[in-house]
N, C-alpha and C positions, 0 to 999 in steps of 0.2 A: 084545778091544775091539769094541764095536758102536755103531752110530749110532742115535740116537733122533730121529724126526721128530715135531714137535708140530703139532697141528691147533688153531687158535685156539678152536674150540668145545670141544675136549677139555681145554683149559686152565682152563675155568671151575671154580673151587673146587679146583684141583689143589693138593695139599698141605694142604687144609683138611679134606676128608672123603674116605672110602675110595672106591675104584673102583666097587663095586656101587651105592652111593648116587648117585655122579656119573652112572653109566649110566642109572639110573632117571630122573634129572632130564632127561637128554638125550632119553630116550624120550618124556617129557612135553613136550618142546620148551621147557624152562626153562633158558635159557642166560645169564641176567643176574639180578642182585639185584632189579631192578625187577620182572621176571616172577615171581621167587620171592616177593616181597612181596604178590602177588595171591592167595597161598594161605594157609590157616590152618595152624597147627602140626598139628592133627588130620589134615588132608588130606595133609600131607607125611609124617606117621608111617605112613600107609597104604601108602606106596611101598616097594618092595623095597630093602633095605639101610639103612633108617632105623630107628633105635631112639633111646632116650633120650640116649645118649652122642653120637651123630651129630647129633641135634637140638640139643644144648647147644653143640657146636662151631659149628654153623651159626648159631645165635642170637648167639653171641659175635662171630662174624665179621660178621654183619649189623649188630650194634650198633656195631662199630668204624666201619662205613660209613654210620651214621645211617639204617639201614633196619630194618624189623621185619615180622613176619608180620601178615596180615590178622586181625582179630578174628573169632572163630568165629561 
């Protein structure tokens, strides 16, 4: 048995996208859907951990929350 402590910043997109992609967002100081919507899909795909599958998961999640990426 082990304890897990959660950092609220670490919880952003937890269970939506994989750890490498979440760490890339954290490195870029993207910690909310509002900040994420300031980026284009092309810019996000340049980050480590992002490919077509991760981008699709992210787009679906953003759509559920009435958000979208900036137009390129």
